[in-house]
C-alpha positions as CSV (number, residue, x, y, z in Angstrom):
1,X,-0.2,0.0,-0.2
2,X,1.7,3.4,-0.8
3,X,1.3,6.7,1.4
4,X,1.1,9.8,-0.1
5,X,1.3,12.9,2.5
6,X,0.8,16.0,0.9
7,X,1.8,18.8,3.4
8,X,-1.1,21.7,3.1
9,X,-1.2,25.2,1.9
10,X,0.7,28.3,3.1
11,X,-1.9,29.1,5.9
12,X,-2.4,32.7,7.4
13,X,-0.5,31.8,10.3
14,X,3.1,31.3,8.5
15,X,2.8,35.2,7.1
16,X,4.0,37.3,10.4
17,X,6.1,35.0,12.5
18,X,6.0,34.6,15.7
19,X,3.1,36.7,16.2
20,X,0.7,34.6,13.7
21,X,1.5,31.5,15.1
22,X,-1.2,33.0,17.8
23,X,-4.1,33.1,15.4
24,X,-6.7,30.6,15.8
25,X,-7.5,28.0,13.2
26,X,-6.1,30.0,10.0
27,X,-7.2,29.7,6.5
28,X,-5.1,29.3,3.5
29,X,-3.7,32.6,2.0
30,X,-5.2,33.0,-1.7
31,X,-1.5,32.5,-3.1
32,X,-2.0,28.7,-1.3
33,X,-5.5,28.5,-2.7
34,X,-4.2,28.6,-6.1
35,X,-1.2,26.1,-5.0
36,X,-3.9,23.8,-3.7
37,X,-5.4,24.2,-7.2
38,X,-2.1,22.6,-8.4
39,X,-2.9,19.6,-6.6
40,X,-5.4,18.4,-9.5
41,X,-2.5,17.9,-11.9
42,X,-0.2,16.0,-10.0
43,X,-2.5,13.9,-8.2
44,X,-5.9,13.1,-10.4
45,X,-8.2,11.8,-8.2
46,X,-11.1,9.4,-8.5
47,X,-14.1,8.2,-6.8
48,X,-12.4,5.3,-5.5
49,X,-9.9,7.2,-3.8
50,X,-9.4,8.0,-0.3
51,X,-8.3,11.0,1.6
52,X,-7.4,11.2,5.2
53,X,-7.4,14.7,6.1
54,X,-6.1,16.7,9.3
55,X,-9.2,18.7,11.3
56,X,-7.3,22.3,11.0
57,X,-9.3,24.6,8.8
58,X,-6.1,24.9,6.3
59,X,-5.6,21.1,6.0
60,X,-9.7,20.8,5.3
61,X,-9.4,23.7,2.9
62,X,-6.2,22.4,0.2
63,X,-8.3,19.0,0.6
64,X,-11.7,20.4,-0.9
65,X,-9.9,22.4,-3.5
66,X,-8.1,19.6,-4.1
67,X,-10.8,16.9,-4.8
68,X,-13.7,19.3,-5.9
69,X,-16.3,17.7,-8.1
70,X,-14.7,14.4,-7.1
71,X,-16.8,12.2,-5.0
72,X,-13.9,10.5,-3.6
73,X,-14.1,9.5,0.4
74,X,-12.8,12.3,2.4
75,X,-12.2,11.2,6.1
76,X,-11.3,13.7,9.1
77,X,-9.3,12.5,11.2
78,X,-7.2,13.9,14.5
79,X,-4.7,11.0,13.5
80,X,-2.9,13.2,11.1
81,X,-3.9,16.7,12.8
82,X,-0.2,18.8,13.7
83,X,2.7,17.0,16.0
84,X,5.6,18.9,17.4
85,X,8.8,17.3,15.0
86,X,11.2,17.0,16.6
87,X,8.9,15.9,20.0
88,X,9.9,17.7,23.0
89,X,8.3,16.9,26.2
90,X,7.3,20.2,27.6
91,X,6.2,21.4,24.3
92,X,3.1,23.6,23.9
93,X,0.3,23.4,20.9
94,X,-0.1,27.2,20.1
95,X,-3.4,28.8,18.8
96,X,-2.7,27.7,15.4
97,X,-2.3,24.1,16.0
98,X,-5.8,23.4,18.0
99,X,-7.8,20.9,16.6
100,X,-11.0,22.3,15.4
101,X,-13.8,20.8,17.7
102,X,-15.8,17.8,16.6
103,X,-19.3,19.4,16.1
104,X,-17.9,22.4,14.4
105,X,-16.1,20.4,11.4
106,X,-20.2,18.1,11.4
107,X,-21.5,21.2,11.3
108,X,-19.2,23.2,9.1
109,X,-18.1,20.5,6.3
110,X,-21.1,18.0,6.6
111,X,-20.4,16.1,3.5
112,X,-17.1,15.1,5.0
113,X,-16.9,12.0,6.8
114,X,-15.2,11.7,10.3
115,X,-12.7,9.0,12.2
116,X,-15.1,7.5,14.3
117,X,-12.3,4.6,15.4
118,X,-9.9,7.3,17.6
119,X,-10.6,8.6,21.3
120,X,-12.2,11.4,21.9
121,X,-9.2,12.7,23.5
122,X,-7.3,12.3,20.2
123,X,-10.8,14.9,19.3
124,X,-10.2,17.9,22.0
125,X,-6.4,17.5,22.1
126,X,-5.0,15.9,19.0
127,X,-1.2,14.5,18.8
128,X,0.9,17.5,18.7
129,X,2.6,17.0,22.1
130,X,1.4,13.1,22.7
131,X,4.5,11.2,24.2
132,X,6.4,9.6,21.4
133,X,5.6,5.9,23.1
134,X,1.8,6.6,22.4
135,X,2.7,8.9,19.4
136,X,3.8,5.3,17.9
137,X,1.3,3.0,19.7
138,X,-1.2,5.1,17.2
139,X,0.9,5.5,14.2
140,X,0.6,1.4,14.2
141,X,-2.7,1.0,14.5
142,X,-3.7,3.7,12.4
143,X,-1.7,2.3,9.6
144,X,-3.4,-1.3,10.6
145,X,-6.4,0.3,10.0
146,X,-5.2,1.5,6.7
147,X,-4.5,-1.3,5.5
148,X,-7.9,-2.9,6.2
149,X,-9.2,-0.7,3.6
150,X,-7.8,-2.3,0.7
151,X,-6.3,0.2,-1.4
152,X,-3.0,0.7,-3.5
153,X,-3.1,4.1,-2.7
154,X,-4.5,6.5,-0.1
155,X,-3.8,9.8,0.3
156,X,-3.5,11.9,4.1
157,X,-3.0,16.1,4.0
158,X,-1.6,16.9,7.0
159,X,1.3,19.3,8.3
160,X,4.8,19.0,7.9
161,X,6.1,18.2,11.7
162,X,3.0,15.2,11.7
163,X,4.3,14.4,7.9
164,X,7.8,14.2,9.3
165,X,7.0,12.3,12.2
166,X,5.0,9.6,10.0
167,X,7.8,9.5,7.7
168,X,10.7,8.4,10.3
169,X,8.2,6.0,12.5
170,X,7.3,3.7,8.9
171,X,11.1,4.6,7.3
172,X,13.2,3.5,10.8
173,X,15.4,6.3,9.5
174,X,16.1,9.6,11.7
175,X,14.8,12.8,10.2
176,X,14.9,16.5,11.4
177,X,13.5,20.1,10.1
178,X,15.1,19.7,7.2
179,X,13.2,16.6,6.0
180,X,9.9,18.8,6.1
181,X,8.0,18.8,2.9
182,X,7.3,22.5,1.8
183,X,3.5,23.9,0.8
184,X,1.5,21.4,-1.0
185,X,4.8,19.5,-1.4
186,X,4.2,15.8,-0.4
187,X,5.6,12.7,0.1
188,X,5.2,8.8,-0.8
189,X,6.1,5.7,1.0
190,X,5.1,2.1,0.6
191,X,3.8,0.3,4.0
192,X,3.9,-3.9,3.3
193,X,0.7,-5.4,3.4
């Protein structure tokens, strides 16, 4: 099975760092909306495809722009929400990385599926500051669930730290912030079935 991780487009929270990191639930910038549209040329979606999406506005917007007019499965999951990378035991979740409330997602994005195979705690806290040992267990379970979908490929729209943390776990290689994908950048990795 091939996992294709795609980083969201540029969010408003990156325009005036560090102060902009305190913006809650930032959207994509106009420039990155155009960038998200370019994903259509890189990855042509069909109705058979599945996209897992982090429950933050910038990832939801990226996935919805990319998949416009394609009736594929779009599943919102906190298992691909922001992740501090490299992990810091005393790290704090910044306002720009707070997971959107589950009720808000259901109300504002009624056509998206909700990943209900996760603990309610993950819907309120996400994986951002989860201890490494717990994160590794979550990743193993998530990949096992993905394999059970019996797809050759699955798309995941997420965040630079999350993508790099998953890549490190799956590959067994030590990675750094230098390995972060660019905005709407992507990374493919095969997972044995």
